[in-house]
C-alpha positions as CSV (number, residue, x, y, z in Angstrom):
1,X,12.6,-15.2,0.7
2,X,13.1,-18.6,2.2
3,X,9.9,-20.0,0.6
4,X,11.1,-19.7,-2.9
5,X,14.4,-21.2,-1.9
6,X,12.7,-24.4,-0.7
7,X,10.8,-24.7,-4.0
8,X,13.9,-24.1,-6.1
9,X,15.9,-26.6,-4.0
10,X,13.2,-29.2,-4.5
11,X,13.2,-28.8,-8.3
12,X,17.0,-28.8,-8.4
13,X,17.2,-32.1,-6.4
14,X,15.8,-33.9,-9.5
15,X,19.4,-33.6,-10.8
16,X,18.2,-33.5,-14.4
17,X,18.3,-31.1,-17.3
18,X,14.6,-30.6,-17.2
19,X,14.8,-29.9,-13.4
20,X,17.5,-27.4,-14.0
21,X,15.6,-25.6,-16.7
22,X,12.4,-25.7,-14.6
23,X,14.1,-24.1,-11.7
24,X,15.7,-21.3,-13.8
25,X,12.5,-20.8,-15.8
26,X,10.4,-20.5,-12.6
27,X,13.0,-18.1,-11.1
28,X,13.1,-16.0,-14.2
29,X,9.3,-15.6,-14.4
30,X,8.9,-14.8,-10.7
31,X,11.9,-12.5,-10.4
32,X,11.1,-10.5,-13.5
33,X,7.3,-10.6,-13.2
34,X,6.4,-7.1,-11.8
35,X,9.3,-5.5,-13.6
36,X,9.7,-7.0,-17.1
37,X,6.4,-8.8,-17.8
38,X,4.5,-5.6,-17.3
39,X,6.6,-3.9,-19.9
40,X,6.2,-6.9,-22.3
41,X,2.4,-6.9,-21.8
42,X,2.0,-3.2,-22.5
43,X,4.3,-3.4,-25.5
44,X,2.2,-6.3,-26.9
45,X,-1.0,-4.3,-26.5
46,X,0.6,-1.4,-28.4
47,X,2.1,-3.6,-31.2
48,X,-1.2,-5.6,-31.8
49,X,-3.4,-2.4,-31.5
50,X,-1.4,-0.8,-34.4
51,X,-2.7,-3.6,-36.7
52,X,-6.3,-3.1,-35.6
53,X,-8.7,-0.2,-35.8
54,X,-6.9,1.9,-33.1
55,X,-5.1,5.0,-34.5
56,X,-1.4,5.3,-34.3
57,X,-1.7,8.4,-32.2
58,X,-4.0,6.7,-29.6
59,X,-1.5,3.8,-29.3
60,X,1.4,6.2,-28.7
61,X,-0.6,8.1,-26.1
62,X,-1.6,4.8,-24.4
63,X,2.0,3.6,-24.2
64,X,3.3,6.9,-22.9
65,X,0.4,7.2,-20.4
66,X,1.1,3.6,-19.1
67,X,4.9,4.3,-18.9
68,X,4.2,7.3,-16.6
69,X,1.8,5.2,-14.5
70,X,4.4,2.5,-14.0
71,X,7.2,5.0,-13.2
72,X,5.3,7.1,-10.7
73,X,3.5,4.2,-9.0
74,X,6.7,2.1,-8.6
75,X,8.5,5.1,-7.2
76,X,5.7,6.0,-4.8
77,X,5.1,2.5,-3.6
78,X,8.8,2.2,-3.0
79,X,8.0,3.9,0.3
80,X,6.4,0.6,1.5
81,X,8.1,-2.2,-0.4
82,X,11.4,-2.7,1.5
83,X,10.2,-1.5,4.9
84,X,7.0,-3.6,4.9
85,X,8.9,-6.7,3.6
86,X,11.2,-6.4,6.6
87,X,8.3,-6.0,8.9
88,X,6.6,-9.1,7.5
89,X,9.9,-11.1,7.9
90,X,10.2,-10.0,11.5
91,X,6.6,-11.0,12.3
92,X,7.1,-14.4,10.7
93,X,10.3,-14.9,12.7
94,X,8.2,-14.1,15.9
95,X,5.5,-16.5,14.7
96,X,2.9,-13.7,14.6
97,X,1.6,-14.4,11.1
98,X,-1.9,-13.4,12.2
99,X,-0.8,-9.8,12.1
100,X,0.3,-9.8,8.5
101,X,-3.1,-9.6,6.7
102,X,-4.6,-6.8,8.8
103,X,-1.4,-4.8,8.5
104,X,-1.4,-5.5,4.7
105,X,-4.9,-4.0,4.7
106,X,-3.4,-1.0,6.5
107,X,-0.7,-0.7,3.9
108,X,-3.3,-0.9,1.1
109,X,-5.4,1.8,2.6
110,X,-2.4,4.0,3.2
111,X,-1.1,3.5,-0.3
112,X,-4.6,4.2,-1.8
113,X,-4.9,7.4,0.2
114,X,-1.4,8.5,-0.8
115,X,-2.1,7.6,-4.5
116,X,-5.3,9.7,-4.4
117,X,-3.5,12.6,-2.9
118,X,-0.8,12.5,-5.6
119,X,-3.0,11.3,-8.5
120,X,-6.1,13.5,-8.1
121,X,-4.3,16.9,-8.5
122,X,-2.2,15.4,-11.3
123,X,-5.2,14.3,-13.4
124,X,-7.0,17.6,-12.8
125,X,-4.1,19.9,-13.7
126,X,-1.8,18.0,-16.0
127,X,-4.3,16.9,-18.7
128,X,-6.0,19.9,-20.2
129,X,-8.1,19.1,-23.2
130,X,-8.5,15.4,-22.4
131,X,-11.7,13.6,-21.7
132,X,-13.1,13.0,-18.3
133,X,-13.1,9.3,-19.0
134,X,-9.3,9.4,-19.7
135,X,-8.6,11.3,-16.5
136,X,-10.7,8.9,-14.4
137,X,-9.1,5.8,-16.0
138,X,-5.6,7.3,-15.3
139,X,-6.5,7.8,-11.7
140,X,-8.0,4.3,-11.3
141,X,-5.0,2.7,-13.0
142,X,-2.6,4.6,-10.8
143,X,-4.3,3.6,-7.5
144,X,-4.5,-0.1,-8.6
145,X,-0.8,-0.1,-9.5
146,X,0.3,1.6,-6.3
147,X,-1.5,-1.2,-4.4
148,X,-0.3,-4.0,-6.8
149,X,3.4,-3.4,-6.2
150,X,3.3,-3.8,-2.4
151,X,1.2,-6.9,-2.7
152,X,3.7,-8.6,-5.0
153,X,6.2,-8.6,-2.1
154,X,4.4,-11.7,-0.9
155,X,5.6,-13.6,-3.9
156,X,8.7,-14.3,-2.0
157,X,7.0,-15.6,1.2
158,X,4.3,-17.8,-0.3
159,X,4.8,-21.3,-1.6
160,X,2.1,-21.4,-4.3
161,X,4.5,-20.5,-7.1
162,X,2.9,-22.2,-10.0
163,X,-0.4,-20.5,-9.1
164,X,1.4,-17.2,-9.0
165,X,2.9,-17.7,-12.4
166,X,-0.5,-18.7,-13.8
167,X,-2.0,-15.6,-12.2
168,X,0.6,-13.4,-13.8
169,X,0.0,-15.0,-17.2
170,X,-3.8,-14.7,-16.8
171,X,-3.6,-11.1,-15.6
172,X,-1.6,-9.9,-18.6
173,X,-3.5,-12.1,-21.0
174,X,-6.7,-10.5,-19.7
175,X,-5.2,-7.0,-20.1
176,X,-4.2,-7.7,-23.7
177,X,-7.5,-9.3,-24.6
178,X,-9.6,-6.6,-22.9
179,X,-7.6,-3.8,-24.4
180,X,-8.0,-5.2,-27.9
181,X,-11.7,-5.7,-27.4
182,X,-12.2,-2.2,-26.0
183,X,-9.7,-0.7,-28.5
184,X,-12.6,0.4,-30.7
185,X,-13.1,3.1,-28.1
186,X,-9.7,4.5,-28.6
187,X,-7.3,5.5,-25.9
188,X,-9.9,5.1,-23.2
189,X,-10.7,1.6,-24.3
190,X,-7.0,0.5,-24.1
191,X,-6.7,2.0,-20.6
192,X,-9.9,0.3,-19.5
193,X,-8.5,-3.1,-20.7
194,X,-5.3,-2.6,-18.8
195,X,-7.2,-1.6,-15.7
196,X,-9.1,-4.9,-15.9
197,X,-5.9,-6.9,-16.2
198,X,-4.1,-5.2,-13.3
199,X,-7.2,-5.4,-11.1
200,X,-7.4,-9.1,-11.7
201,X,-3.8,-9.4,-10.8
202,X,-4.2,-7.5,-7.6
203,X,-7.4,-9.2,-6.3
204,X,-6.0,-12.7,-7.3
205,X,-2.8,-12.1,-5.3
206,X,-4.8,-10.7,-2.4
207,X,-7.1,-13.7,-2.4
208,X,-4.0,-16.0,-2.3
209,X,-2.6,-14.0,0.6
210,X,-5.8,-14.3,2.5
211,X,-5.7,-18.0,2.2
212,X,-2.1,-18.2,3.2
213,X,-2.2,-15.8,6.1
214,X,-5.6,-15.6,7.8
215,X,-5.7,-12.5,10.0
216,X,-6.5,-11.7,13.6
217,X,-8.4,-8.5,12.6
218,X,-9.6,-6.3,9.8
219,X,-7.2,-3.4,9.6
220,X,-4.1,-2.7,11.8
221,X,-1.2,-0.2,11.6
222,X,1.4,-2.0,13.6
223,X,3.8,-1.5,10.7
224,X,3.9,2.3,11.5
225,X,5.2,1.8,15.1
226,X,8.6,3.4,15.5
227,X,10.1,0.4,17.2
228,X,9.1,-2.0,14.4
229,X,10.1,-0.1,11.3
230,X,13.4,1.0,9.8
231,X,13.4,4.5,8.2
232,X,16.4,3.7,6.2
233,X,14.4,1.0,4.3
234,X,11.7,3.6,3.5
235,X,14.2,5.9,1.8
236,X,16.0,2.9,0.2
237,X,12.9,1.8,-1.6
238,X,12.1,5.4,-2.6
239,X,15.5,6.3,-3.8
240,X,16.2,3.1,-5.7
241,X,13.0,3.3,-7.8
242,X,13.6,7.1,-8.3
243,X,17.2,6.3,-9.4
244,X,16.0,3.7,-12.0
245,X,13.6,6.2,-13.6
246,X,15.7,9.4,-13.2
247,X,17.4,9.3,-16.6
248,X,14.1,8.5,-18.3
249,X,12.4,11.6,-16.7
250,X,15.3,13.8,-17.7
251,X,15.1,12.6,-21.3
252,X,11.3,13.0,-21.3
253,X,11.4,16.6,-20.2
254,X,14.6,17.9,-21.7
255,X,13.5,20.1,-24.7
256,X,16.3,18.7,-27.0
257,X,15.3,15.0,-26.5
258,X,11.5,15.0,-26.1
259,X,8.2,16.1,-27.5
260,X,4.7,16.5,-26.0
261,X,2.3,13.5,-26.4
262,X,-0.8,14.1,-24.3
263,X,-1.4,16.8,-21.8
264,X,1.8,17.5,-19.8
265,X,3.2,14.0,-20.6
266,X,6.2,14.0,-22.9
267,X,8.2,11.2,-24.5
268,X,11.7,10.7,-25.9
269,X,11.5,8.8,-29.2
270,X,15.2,8.4,-29.4
271,X,15.7,7.0,-25.8
272,X,12.6,5.2,-24.7
273,X,12.5,2.2,-27.1
274,X,16.1,1.0,-26.7
275,X,16.1,1.2,-22.9
276,X,12.8,-0.8,-22.5
277,X,14.0,-3.4,-25.0
278,X,17.2,-3.7,-23.1
279,X,15.3,-4.4,-19.9
280,X,13.8,-7.5,-21.5
281,X,17.4,-8.9,-21.8
282,X,17.9,-9.2,-18.1
283,X,15.6,-12.2,-17.7
284,X,18.4,-14.8,-17.9
285,X,20.5,-12.9,-15.4
286,X,17.5,-12.4,-13.1
287,X,16.8,-16.1,-13.1
288,X,20.5,-16.9,-12.1
289,X,20.3,-14.1,-9.5
290,X,17.2,-15.6,-7.8
291,X,18.4,-19.2,-7.9
292,X,21.9,-18.5,-6.6
293,X,20.8,-16.1,-3.9
294,X,17.9,-18.1,-2.7
295,X,19.6,-21.5,-2.7
296,X,23.4,-21.4,-2.3
297,X,23.8,-18.1,-0.5
298,X,20.8,-18.5,1.8
299,X,22.1,-21.9,2.9
300,X,25.6,-20.5,3.6
301,X,24.0,-17.6,5.4
302,X,22.0,-19.9,7.6
303,X,25.0,-22.0,8.5
304,X,27.0,-19.0,9.6
305,X,24.4,-17.4,11.8
306,X,23.2,-20.7,13.2
307,X,26.8,-21.4,14.3
308,X,26.9,-18.0,15.9
309,X,23.6,-18.4,17.7
310,X,24.5,-21.9,18.9
311,X,27.9,-21.0,20.3
312,X,30.0,-23.0,17.8
313,X,33.8,-22.9,17.9
314,X,35.5,-19.8,16.4
315,X,37.3,-21.9,13.8
316,X,34.0,-23.3,12.5
317,X,32.4,-19.9,12.5
318,X,35.3,-18.5,10.5
319,X,35.0,-21.4,8.1
320,X,31.3,-20.8,7.6
321,X,32.0,-17.1,7.1
322,X,34.6,-17.9,4.4
323,X,32.1,-20.3,2.7
324,X,29.5,-17.5,2.7
325,X,31.9,-15.1,1.1
326,X,32.9,-17.7,-1.5
327,X,29.2,-18.4,-2.3
328,X,28.4,-14.7,-2.7
329,X,31.4,-14.2,-4.9
330,X,30.6,-17.2,-7.1
331,X,27.0,-16.1,-7.3
332,X,27.9,-12.6,-8.5
333,X,30.4,-14.1,-10.9
334,X,27.8,-16.5,-12.3
335,X,25.4,-13.6,-12.8
336,X,28.1,-11.7,-14.7
337,X,28.9,-14.8,-16.8
338,X,25.3,-15.5,-17.8
339,X,24.4,-11.9,-18.4
340,X,27.6,-11.2,-20.2
341,X,26.9,-14.1,-22.6
342,X,23.4,-12.7,-23.1
343,X,24.8,-9.3,-24.0
344,X,27.4,-10.8,-26.4
345,X,24.7,-12.7,-28.2
346,X,22.5,-9.6,-28.5
347,X,25.5,-7.6,-29.7
348,X,26.0,-10.2,-32.5
349,X,22.3,-10.4,-33.4
350,X,21.1,-7.0,-32.4
351,X,20.7,-5.7,-35.9
352,X,18.7,-8.7,-37.0
353,X,16.6,-8.5,-33.9
354,X,15.6,-4.8,-34.4
355,X,14.9,-5.5,-38.1
356,X,12.7,-8.4,-37.2
357,X,10.5,-6.3,-34.9
358,X,10.4,-3.4,-37.3
359,X,12.7,-1.0,-35.5
360,X,15.3,1.1,-37.3
361,X,18.9,0.0,-36.9
362,X,19.8,3.6,-36.1
363,X,18.9,2.7,-32.6
364,X,21.7,0.1,-32.4
365,X,24.4,2.2,-30.6
366,X,22.0,3.3,-27.9
367,X,20.6,-0.2,-27.6
368,X,24.1,-1.6,-27.1
369,X,25.0,0.8,-24.3
370,X,21.6,0.3,-22.7
371,X,22.2,-3.5,-22.7
372,X,25.4,-2.9,-20.8
373,X,23.8,-0.5,-18.4
374,X,20.9,-2.8,-17.4
375,X,23.3,-5.7,-17.0
376,X,25.4,-3.7,-14.6
377,X,22.2,-2.7,-12.8
378,X,21.5,-6.4,-12.3
379,X,24.9,-6.8,-10.6
380,X,24.1,-3.9,-8.4
381,X,20.8,-5.7,-7.4
382,X,22.7,-8.8,-6.5
383,X,25.1,-6.8,-4.4
384,X,22.3,-5.1,-2.6
385,X,20.5,-8.4,-2.0
386,X,23.5,-9.8,-0.2
387,X,23.7,-6.5,1.8
388,X,20.1,-6.9,2.8
389,X,20.8,-10.4,4.0
390,X,23.6,-8.9,6.2
391,X,21.2,-6.2,7.4
392,X,23.5,-3.5,6.0
393,X,20.7,-1.0,5.7
394,X,22.9,2.1,5.9
395,X,25.2,0.8,3.1
396,X,22.2,0.0,0.8
397,X,20.8,3.5,1.4
398,X,24.2,5.0,0.5
399,X,24.3,3.0,-2.7
400,X,20.7,4.1,-3.7
401,X,21.6,7.7,-3.0
402,X,24.8,7.4,-5.1
403,X,22.9,5.7,-7.9
404,X,20.2,8.4,-7.9
405,X,22.7,11.3,-7.7
406,X,25.1,10.0,-10.4
407,X,22.3,9.1,-12.7
408,X,21.0,12.6,-12.7
409,X,24.4,14.2,-13.0
410,X,25.8,11.9,-15.7
411,X,22.6,11.9,-17.7
412,X,22.4,15.7,-17.8
413,X,26.1,15.8,-18.8
414,X,25.8,13.3,-21.6
415,X,22.7,15.2,-23.0
416,X,24.9,18.3,-23.2
417,X,27.6,16.3,-24.9
418,X,25.4,15.3,-27.8
419,X,23.4,12.3,-29.2
420,X,26.4,10.0,-29.5
421,X,26.7,10.0,-25.7
422,X,23.1,9.2,-24.9
423,X,22.8,6.3,-22.6
424,X,26.3,6.6,-21.2
425,X,25.1,8.6,-18.2
426,X,22.9,5.8,-17.1
427,X,25.6,3.2,-17.7
428,X,28.1,5.3,-15.8
429,X,25.8,5.6,-12.9
430,X,25.2,1.9,-12.7
431,X,29.0,1.2,-13.0
432,X,30.0,3.7,-10.3
433,X,27.3,2.3,-7.9
434,X,28.1,-1.3,-8.6
435,X,31.9,-0.7,-8.0
436,X,31.1,1.1,-4.8
437,X,28.8,-1.7,-3.8
438,X,31.5,-4.3,-4.3
439,X,34.0,-2.3,-2.3
440,X,31.5,-1.8,0.6
441,X,30.4,-5.4,0.5
442,X,34.0,-6.6,0.7
443,X,34.5,-4.3,3.7
444,X,31.3,-5.6,5.3
445,X,32.5,-9.2,5.0
446,X,35.9,-8.3,6.4
447,X,34.2,-6.9,9.6
448,X,31.4,-9.5,9.7
449,X,32.6,-11.5,12.7
450,X,33.3,-8.4,14.7
451,X,30.0,-6.7,13.9
452,X,28.0,-10.0,14.4
453,X,29.4,-10.6,17.9
454,X,29.0,-7.0,18.9
455,X,25.3,-7.2,17.9
456,X,25.0,-10.5,19.9
457,X,26.2,-8.6,23.0
458,X,23.6,-5.9,22.8
């Protein structure tokens, strides 16, 4: 992610309040784009549609349908996200950028085929009584989303950030506008509008990639070669996305916490709204996460490994290592500080916020614990990002497996304990995983010189 670091450093060099706000604003939009802005855009479609000619039932069915599309597509595309990102980084290091575009085409074709294999049986068997248009639109949206998420990995390697921000804004504006225009056709119209918006996002990003990385061929599959991929990254991407959604699926399909909405799709009225509102609260922390990791930490990381590669003195190497540890610690501390302040403010104004957007204050206890849970998850993301820098693939896989397993176990346990414990399972899973991540990261730093020189000798 060196490209975004260069841009952020350039903005921060202005040494002004506007420069500081500009850097954090850009980082917040880019880092939260595929995760938070999609949730915000879909919620806006639903909120505005309620005030138009669209029936309340159609809006609920639309929101639930899109939520499942997001959840399954993110989980499925997790198979490619980390492993292909690493493959691209390795090819850029080798100065073989001409291989990127044809291999991206290979990823898109593979992702499309996998999405069809998963999506086609689902739309045929899981939606009895629904229209053919609804099933076709669900399948089309699913395929587009499965391709959109891998394409967004190039956000971190391209330098046209303002164009990317504009494309995000244009894409979701198109989705909202088209959905409202086509809303007269009910559920199918809303899904068609969303399909147009996400298709615009996908093809706009793909066009930008073509301009940035002209290819040496049409379609290649070098990314599948055993010597160029890391299986641990495949499972890391899959397990992390599955872990994030595990508690939601449990609440959706547990008979005590859910109800049917359309076809086989179910929703949990008591759980869904607070958790998705809480996710919007991580934007400040995400901005700090991106700025600190891609400026301060990346520079400290480069100094340490450049000293190792160039045969610097052991004293200087140890000094650079200590600097890197300090920067990582300070970065995580700053994320905790900013996100903690955000949580405190939302605790103070939570009741007024829910009342302002027309949501019952009975959701407050669950909203509060969800705020804490997503904030801890952000810390876990920061820890995993540092571990990715250090190429600690096995540790990251262990953390994702721990997050996935504890989220399932704790969520099932808290459901049995009763409604007053809802949300604590997810919070407990993020807390256990984050604490384990801190311990493993500390151990990794303690052994860094030894492992680095052992790798140099291979």
